[in-house]
KOLBA-704000 format. One record per residue (C-alpha): y, z negated, x negated; residue in one letter; residue number from 1. Coordinates in pm, 1 decimal. Example, Ala and Ser with C-alpha at 12.3 -4.5 7.8 and 13.67 -1.06 7.14 Angstrom:
residues 2
    north       up     east residu num
   -450.0   -780.0  -1230.0      A   1
   -106.0   -714.0  -1367.0      S   2
END
This chain:
residues 109
    north       up     east residu num
   -861.0  -3037.3  -2980.1      M   1
   -918.4  -2862.6  -3319.1      S   2
   -826.3  -2506.2  -3382.5      R   3
  -1180.3  -2397.4  -3422.5      N   4
  -1305.1  -2521.9  -3082.8      S   5
  -1026.7  -2322.9  -2897.6      S   6
  -1154.6  -2004.6  -3074.8      R   7
  -1506.9  -2070.5  -2967.9      S   8
  -1401.7  -2043.8  -2602.4      H   9
  -1225.6  -1699.1  -2659.2      F  10
  -1538.2  -1487.6  -2603.6      P  11
  -1605.3  -1666.2  -2270.1      Y  12
  -1257.5  -1600.4  -2152.3      I  13
  -1283.3  -1225.1  -2246.9      L  14
  -1621.1  -1213.6  -2065.4      W  15
  -1461.9  -1365.9  -1752.3      G  16
  -1181.2  -1132.1  -1762.9      L  17
  -1412.8   -836.3  -1798.9      S  18
  -1621.4   -946.1  -1506.9      I  19
  -1314.2   -997.8  -1292.3      A  20
  -1176.9   -660.8  -1384.7      S  21
  -1504.5   -491.7  -1296.9      A  22
  -1498.6   -643.8   -960.9      V  23
  -1144.7   -539.3   -881.8      V  24
  -1202.9   -187.0   -991.0      I  25
  -1526.7   -153.0   -794.2      S  26
  -1339.9   -275.8   -477.1      L  27
  -1049.1    -45.6   -508.9      A  28
  -1207.2    259.7   -358.3      P  29
  -1345.9     66.6    -67.0      A  30
  -1001.6    -98.6      0.0      L  31
   -837.8    253.3    -13.0      A  32
  -1084.5    390.3    244.6      V  33
  -1025.4     85.5    470.9      A  34
   -653.5    126.6    449.4      A  35
   -658.6    488.9    571.3      R  36
   -490.4    523.8    909.5      P  37
   -726.5    505.7   1211.7      E  38
   -498.2    748.1   1395.3      Q  39
   -363.2   1012.6   1158.7      P  40
    -50.5   1060.0   1377.9      F  41
     46.2    691.7   1374.6      A  42
     87.6    556.1   1022.1      V  43
    280.7    319.5    809.9      A  44
    465.1    456.6    494.1      A  45
    533.5    243.3    197.8      V  46
    834.5    353.9      7.0      F  47
    968.9    211.3   -324.9      P  48
   1067.5   -148.5   -276.2      P  49
   1425.4    -99.8   -392.1      W  50
   1487.7    159.5   -107.4      W  51
   1699.0     13.9    172.9      S  52
   1588.6     41.4    538.9      R  53
   1867.5    293.5    592.1      A  54
   1740.6    513.4    303.8      R  55
   1382.6    491.3    438.2      V  56
   1502.7    594.4    785.9      E  57
   1692.0    881.5    640.1      T  58
   1388.2   1001.6    446.3      A  59
   1169.8   1000.2    758.7      V  60
   1419.9   1128.8   1011.3      A  61
   1291.4   1476.9   1015.8      D  62
    925.3   1390.3    969.9      I  63
    852.4   1169.8   1266.8      G  64
    961.5    892.0   1515.5      V  65
   1006.1    546.5   1377.3      V  66
    807.1    301.2   1584.6      T  67
    838.4    -18.3   1380.5      G  68
    931.4   -172.8   1049.5      H  69
    743.1   -392.8    805.6      G  70
    867.4   -723.8    666.7      R  71
   1030.2   -518.0    377.2      L  72
   1286.1   -255.3    455.5      G  73
   1084.9     -4.7    251.2      A  74
    778.2    -16.6    491.7      V  75
    813.2    175.2    820.5      V  76
    567.2    286.8   1080.1      S  77
    600.1    614.8   1260.9      L  78
    436.4    880.8   1462.4      T  79
    438.3   1251.1   1377.4      G  80
    253.8   1575.0   1344.1      G  81
    -53.4   1693.1   1177.2      A  82
     91.7   1704.0    833.5      D  83
    242.8   1358.0    840.9      L  84
     83.2   1210.1    535.9      E  85
    167.5   1493.7    306.2      R  86
    524.3   1511.8    440.4      Q  87
    576.0   1139.0    378.8      L  88
    442.1   1164.1     28.2      K  89
    692.5   1454.1    -31.6      M  90
    965.5   1236.3    107.2      A  91
    899.6    965.4   -153.3      G  92
    636.1    738.6     11.4      A  93
    413.3    563.7   -228.5      W  94
    135.0    513.6     15.0      A  95
     41.6    592.4    380.1      V  96
   -162.2    325.9    550.2      L  97
   -290.2    211.6    883.2      D  98
     13.2     38.2   1040.7      P  99
   -168.6   -283.9   1112.7      R 100
   -255.9   -331.0    749.5      L 101
     98.2   -264.4    639.1      A 102
    236.9   -550.6    849.6      G 103
    376.9   -317.1   1111.6      C 104
    281.5   -317.9   1478.6      N 105
    406.4     13.6   1621.3      P 106
    443.3     38.0   1997.5      S 107
    182.0    240.8   2171.1      G 108
    -89.8    209.2   1892.3      V 109
END
């Protein structure tokens, strides 16, 4: 393959990446809405992946009752009060999701 023929494909590669980026960006808001907890008092919290399960449990101890764990120690499902999402974010959670989407199956939900 000559050097010039590889350059001729470059605009097509950029075009493809642009289309793929546009699709991902346009789907992001829909995915965020779909991930919102169905029951605001039963959620899964995603903490930084380097946090241990013990650190996560310490962070949520005063916020709610732990009802399950995700596959990673940094994901925990819990039930709590009306201000649960704000409290979890203040405790260090990166995201608050529906427990079923986060790989948690809390009891009673």
